[in-house]
Backbone bond lengths (Angstrom), bond angles and torsions (degrees), N, CA, C in turn:
res aa  C-N    CA-C-N  psi(-1)  N-CA   C-N-CA  omega(-1)  CA-C   N-CA-C  phi
1 X - - - 1.442 - - 1.532 108.49 -
2 X 1.321 117.97 121.84 1.456 119.99 -179.71 1.525 110.42 -70.22
3 X 1.320 115.20 143.56 1.457 119.35 177.71 1.518 108.62 -108.57
4 X 1.309 115.19 111.82 1.455 121.75 178.18 1.520 108.29 -103.27
5 X 1.320 115.71 141.90 1.448 119.75 176.74 1.524 108.63 -70.20
6 X 1.332 115.60 128.04 1.460 120.74 -179.17 1.521 109.75 -87.63
7 X 1.295 115.28 138.83 1.451 121.23 175.56 1.515 108.38 -114.64
8 X 1.316 116.16 120.91 1.455 120.67 178.35 1.525 107.23 -101.89
9 X 1.314 114.95 123.12 1.450 121.47 -176.99 1.520 109.12 -105.87
10 X 1.334 118.05 122.98 1.469 118.67 178.26 1.523 110.85 -69.97
11 X 1.310 115.87 140.99 1.462 120.91 179.05 1.516 108.92 -130.73
12 X 1.313 115.56 157.63 1.456 120.28 172.49 1.517 107.57 -131.44
13 X 1.307 115.24 142.61 1.452 120.84 -177.87 1.518 109.21 -102.72
14 X 1.306 115.85 135.18 1.452 120.74 175.66 1.522 108.69 -79.17
15 X 1.324 117.91 146.07 1.472 119.40 177.84 1.527 110.83 -63.65
16 X 1.308 115.52 150.27 1.455 119.88 179.15 1.520 109.04 -69.75
17 X 1.319 115.97 142.35 1.466 118.39 177.94 1.529 110.14 -66.27
18 X 1.329 116.22 149.81 1.458 119.61 -178.87 1.522 112.01 -78.31
19 X 1.327 117.80 -24.88 1.457 121.30 178.82 1.522 109.44 -87.86
20 X 1.320 116.11 137.52 1.451 121.99 179.07 1.523 108.31 -94.10
21 X 1.322 115.58 129.86 1.461 120.34 178.44 1.522 109.41 -66.70
22 X 1.322 117.10 151.73 1.463 120.56 -179.61 1.518 112.15 -69.19
23 X 1.343 117.41 -18.02 1.462 119.94 -179.80 1.525 111.90 -82.42
24 X 1.331 117.35 -11.38 1.456 121.39 179.67 1.522 108.60 -101.67
25 X 1.318 115.64 127.08 1.462 120.18 179.08 1.519 109.65 -76.44
26 X 1.325 116.97 128.35 1.458 120.27 178.60 1.523 111.20 -77.83
27 X 1.325 117.80 -14.66 1.459 121.50 179.93 1.518 110.67 -76.66
28 X 1.321 117.42 -39.53 1.460 121.98 -176.76 1.525 109.88 -88.95
29 X 1.330 117.17 84.66 1.453 120.85 177.08 1.522 108.59 -90.23
30 X 1.306 115.16 141.83 1.457 120.63 -177.98 1.518 108.55 -102.25
31 X 1.316 116.05 126.20 1.456 121.16 178.52 1.530 108.68 -103.91
32 X 1.320 117.01 143.58 1.468 119.21 178.69 1.516 111.18 -66.75
33 X 1.335 115.39 149.64 1.460 120.77 176.95 1.516 111.20 -82.44
34 X 1.341 116.40 -26.23 1.457 121.23 -177.62 1.523 108.45 -146.95
35 X 1.319 116.58 137.48 1.460 121.59 176.28 1.520 107.59 -127.82
36 X 1.330 115.91 125.37 1.457 122.05 178.06 1.529 106.84 -109.83
37 X 1.310 116.46 120.84 1.460 120.61 -179.27 1.527 108.93 -111.25
38 X 1.327 115.45 129.22 1.449 121.59 174.26 1.518 107.76 -123.71
39 X 1.320 116.10 179.55 1.458 119.93 178.52 1.519 111.59 -65.99
40 X 1.333 117.12 -27.42 1.459 120.96 -174.85 1.526 114.68 -107.40
41 X 1.327 117.50 -14.45 1.466 118.42 -173.99 1.519 111.47 -155.08
42 X 1.317 114.33 163.03 1.459 122.28 171.05 1.523 106.29 -128.22
43 X 1.331 116.68 119.16 1.451 122.09 -174.80 1.517 108.25 -111.17
44 X 1.328 116.80 123.30 1.461 122.09 178.63 1.519 108.94 -108.75
45 X 1.325 116.40 128.95 1.456 121.70 178.24 1.528 108.50 -113.25
46 X 1.315 115.47 134.24 1.455 121.76 -177.25 1.519 110.74 -110.57
47 X 1.311 116.21 159.63 1.455 122.27 178.00 1.524 109.61 -56.90
48 X 1.323 116.67 132.61 1.456 121.27 177.75 1.516 113.92 96.52
49 X 1.336 118.64 -1.72 1.459 120.17 179.01 1.530 108.89 -66.13
50 X 1.320 116.15 141.70 1.456 121.85 -177.32 1.535 110.48 -65.87
51 X 1.307 116.06 139.10 1.461 121.66 -178.18 1.528 111.80 -59.47
52 X 1.315 117.41 -33.70 1.463 120.50 179.54 1.529 111.50 -65.12
53 X 1.309 116.81 -33.34 1.463 120.94 177.26 1.529 109.63 -65.27
54 X 1.327 116.56 -44.72 1.463 121.03 179.48 1.529 110.31 -62.59
55 X 1.319 116.87 -43.86 1.464 120.90 179.32 1.518 111.33 -61.84
56 X 1.320 117.09 -40.33 1.467 121.22 179.16 1.520 111.07 -65.48
57 X 1.328 116.79 -43.36 1.466 120.84 179.22 1.521 110.13 -62.07
58 X 1.327 117.18 -46.77 1.463 120.40 -178.90 1.524 111.14 -65.09
59 X 1.318 117.53 -38.27 1.464 121.40 177.82 1.529 110.77 -62.88
60 X 1.313 116.39 -42.83 1.461 120.52 179.30 1.520 111.46 -66.98
61 X 1.321 117.53 -39.01 1.466 120.13 178.07 1.527 111.34 -66.57
62 X 1.314 116.54 -35.35 1.465 121.23 -179.64 1.523 110.69 -66.24
63 X 1.325 117.60 -34.25 1.465 121.95 -176.99 1.521 113.14 -78.75
64 X 1.307 118.34 -11.33 1.470 120.63 -178.60 1.489 112.05 -78.24
C-alpha cells in the first residue's frame, strides 16, 4: 500500500442565505443522515458524502 503524505486544508463555510431561491423547492428539505456534536462544532453528514471526507473528519476528531 503506497503511503502518500496527506494534506489537510482548512476551510470555512459561509452561512446559508436567508432567502430561498425560486429554483429550490421549499417542500423538499434535506435532513442529514448523521450529526456529530462536539464541544466546539456540530458536523452534519448527508447521503452521498465521499468516504474520504468522513475518514478525514473522524481522523481530525480523534486527534483532538
